[in-house]
C-alpha positions as CSV (number, residue, x, y, z in Angstrom):
1,M,-53.8,-39.9,50.6
2,T,-55.6,-36.7,49.9
3,D,-58.1,-37.3,52.7
4,N,-55.2,-37.4,55.2
5,L,-53.7,-34.3,53.7
6,I,-56.9,-32.3,54.0
7,A,-57.3,-33.5,57.6
8,G,-53.8,-32.4,58.4
9,V,-54.5,-29.0,56.9
10,M,-57.7,-28.7,58.9
11,V,-55.8,-29.5,62.2
12,F,-53.0,-27.1,61.3
13,L,-55.6,-24.4,60.6
14,G,-57.2,-25.0,63.9
15,L,-53.9,-24.7,65.7
16,F,-53.2,-21.5,63.8
17,L,-56.5,-20.1,65.0
18,I,-55.7,-21.1,68.6
19,G,-52.7,-18.8,68.3
20,G,-55.1,-16.1,67.1
21,V,-57.2,-16.6,70.2
22,F,-54.2,-16.0,72.4
23,S,-53.1,-13.0,70.4
24,L,-56.6,-11.4,70.3
25,A,-57.2,-12.1,74.0
26,K,-53.9,-10.4,74.9
27,Q,-54.9,-7.4,72.9
28,G,-58.3,-7.3,74.6
29,I,-60.4,-8.1,71.6
30,K,-62.7,-10.6,73.3
31,I,-65.3,-11.0,70.4
32,G,-62.5,-11.7,67.9
33,A,-61.0,-14.2,70.3
34,A,-64.3,-15.9,70.8
35,L,-64.9,-16.2,67.0
36,C,-61.4,-17.6,66.5
37,A,-62.0,-20.1,69.3
38,V,-65.2,-21.3,67.6
39,G,-63.4,-21.5,64.2
40,A,-60.5,-23.4,65.8
41,A,-62.8,-25.9,67.5
42,M,-64.7,-26.4,64.2
43,A,-61.5,-26.9,62.2
44,I,-59.9,-29.3,64.6
45,T,-63.1,-31.3,64.8
46,A,-63.4,-31.4,61.1
47,G,-59.8,-32.6,60.8
48,V,-60.2,-35.3,63.4
49,L,-63.5,-36.5,61.9
50,W,-62.1,-36.4,58.3
51,W,-59.1,-38.6,59.4
């Protein structure tokens, strides 16, 4: 059960970071958006692989 919980948290974190990508891109902060995109991809990948 805890494995699925951690996986769900990782996917949620990835989705939260995707929102940060859109927000930072809208503000014109491209480096921050790129870092958030990398973090989001890593978090979602980790969540899917953990599941």
